[in-house]
C-alpha positions as CSV (number, residue, x, y, z in Angstrom):
1,M,-38.4,55.2,-47.0
2,F,-35.3,55.1,-49.3
3,D,-32.2,53.7,-47.8
4,V,-29.3,55.8,-49.2
5,S,-26.8,53.1,-48.2
6,T,-28.1,51.1,-51.2
7,V,-26.2,53.6,-53.5
8,Q,-22.7,52.3,-53.4
9,V,-19.5,53.4,-55.2
10,A,-17.0,51.0,-56.7
11,D,-13.3,51.2,-55.7
12,T,-12.2,51.4,-59.4
13,T,-13.4,52.3,-62.8
14,E,-12.2,52.2,-66.4
15,I,-12.0,55.6,-68.1
16,T,-12.3,55.7,-71.9
17,I,-9.8,58.2,-73.3
18,N,-11.2,60.5,-76.0
19,H,-9.1,61.6,-79.0
20,P,-8.0,65.2,-78.3
21,R,-9.1,66.4,-81.8
22,T,-12.4,64.6,-82.3
23,G,-13.6,64.1,-78.7
24,E,-14.6,60.6,-79.8
25,P,-13.3,57.5,-78.0
26,F,-9.6,56.9,-79.1
27,M,-9.8,53.6,-80.9
28,V,-6.6,51.6,-81.5
29,D,-5.7,48.5,-83.4
30,T,-5.1,45.4,-81.1
31,A,-4.7,41.7,-81.8
32,E,-8.4,41.4,-81.0
33,G,-9.5,44.2,-83.4
34,K,-10.2,47.9,-82.6
35,K,-10.5,48.7,-78.9
36,P,-10.7,52.0,-77.0
37,M,-7.7,53.3,-75.1
38,T,-8.7,53.2,-71.4
39,V,-7.1,53.9,-68.0
40,V,-8.2,51.9,-64.9
41,V,-8.1,54.0,-61.8
42,H,-8.9,53.9,-58.1
43,G,-11.9,56.1,-57.2
44,P,-12.5,58.7,-54.5
45,G,-14.1,56.2,-52.2
46,S,-11.1,53.8,-52.2
47,K,-8.4,53.4,-49.7
48,A,-5.7,53.8,-52.4
49,F,-7.2,57.2,-53.5
50,K,-7.5,58.4,-49.9
51,A,-3.8,57.4,-49.2
52,A,-2.6,59.2,-52.4
53,Q,-4.7,62.2,-51.5
54,A,-3.2,62.4,-48.0
55,V,0.3,62.3,-49.5
56,S,-0.5,65.0,-52.0
57,Q,-2.0,67.2,-49.3
58,K,1.0,66.7,-47.0
59,T,3.3,67.6,-49.9
60,Y,1.2,70.7,-50.6
61,S,1.1,71.7,-46.9
62,A,4.9,71.5,-46.7
63,T,5.1,74.4,-49.2
64,F,3.4,76.8,-46.9
65,H,5.3,79.5,-45.1
66,R,3.5,82.1,-43.0
67,G,0.1,81.1,-44.4
68,K,1.1,81.3,-48.0
69,S,1.9,78.5,-50.4
70,R,5.3,78.7,-52.1
71,E,4.5,75.8,-54.4
72,T,5.8,76.5,-57.9
73,P,3.8,75.5,-61.0
74,E,6.4,72.8,-61.6
75,Q,6.0,71.4,-58.1
76,Q,2.2,71.5,-58.5
77,E,2.5,69.5,-61.8
78,A,4.8,67.0,-60.1
79,R,2.5,66.6,-57.1
80,N,-0.5,66.0,-59.4
81,A,1.5,63.5,-61.5
82,T,2.5,61.6,-58.4
83,F,-1.1,61.6,-57.2
84,L,-2.5,60.4,-60.5
85,S,0.1,57.7,-60.9
86,A,-0.6,56.4,-57.3
87,C,-4.3,56.1,-58.3
88,T,-3.7,54.5,-61.7
89,I,-3.9,50.8,-61.9
90,E,-3.5,50.1,-65.6
91,F,-3.2,51.6,-69.1
92,R,-5.2,49.4,-71.5
93,N,-4.6,49.1,-75.2
94,F,-1.8,51.6,-75.3
95,S,1.8,52.1,-74.1
96,Y,3.9,55.2,-73.5
97,K,7.3,55.7,-75.2
98,G,8.1,52.0,-75.0
99,M,8.3,52.1,-71.2
100,A,7.3,49.2,-69.1
101,A,3.6,48.7,-69.2
102,N,1.5,49.4,-66.1
103,D,4.4,50.6,-64.0
104,R,4.0,53.6,-61.7
105,E,7.0,55.3,-63.2
106,T,5.5,55.0,-66.6
107,F,2.2,56.4,-65.4
108,R,4.1,59.3,-63.7
109,A,6.2,60.0,-66.8
110,L,3.1,60.2,-69.0
111,Y,1.3,62.5,-66.6
112,L,4.3,64.8,-66.4
113,D,4.7,65.1,-70.2
114,P,3.2,68.5,-71.3
115,A,2.5,67.0,-74.7
116,M,0.2,64.4,-73.0
117,G,-1.8,67.1,-71.1
118,W,-4.9,66.2,-73.1
119,L,-4.8,62.7,-71.6
120,T,-3.8,63.8,-68.1
121,E,-6.7,66.3,-67.9
122,Q,-9.2,63.6,-69.0
123,V,-8.0,61.2,-66.3
124,N,-7.9,63.9,-63.6
125,A,-11.5,65.1,-64.5
126,E,-13.0,61.6,-64.8
127,M,-11.3,60.3,-61.7
128,G,-12.7,63.2,-59.6
129,D,-16.3,62.6,-60.7
130,W,-18.1,60.3,-58.2
131,A,-20.7,59.4,-60.8
132,N,-18.0,57.4,-62.7
133,F,-17.8,55.1,-59.7
134,T,-21.4,55.0,-58.7
135,Q,-23.4,51.9,-59.5
136,A,-26.9,52.3,-60.8
137,A,-29.3,53.2,-58.0
138,P,-32.2,51.0,-57.4
139,T,-35.6,52.6,-57.8
140,S,-37.7,52.9,-54.7
């Protein structure tokens, strides 16, 4: 019988960012040659992700009054940016507006920038997909 506990998820993964126009990996020049832009994130099975999710849910719950959310679109965007920045470990092979590399405030600033929505949506989608954190399953 197959033991499902043999299918484990990693705590982190590296997400390759695709160019918004071509859909191909966004390659950039580095000292070591061309490399893809990537974002390293905590996954849905990690303690860091769960802690960030709890903060996000608590923030969202605080907007409720008489069973209805009063969260504005701006508040939702800020909550999402805070969640993503708490789950982001590193930007690899790119920077954002000359800000300090791999700093939570830099992550949050990028995720809040409407012009960077193409990157934010990729990180959000890939981070929420368990398959990106699942190691190859052994065959039975």
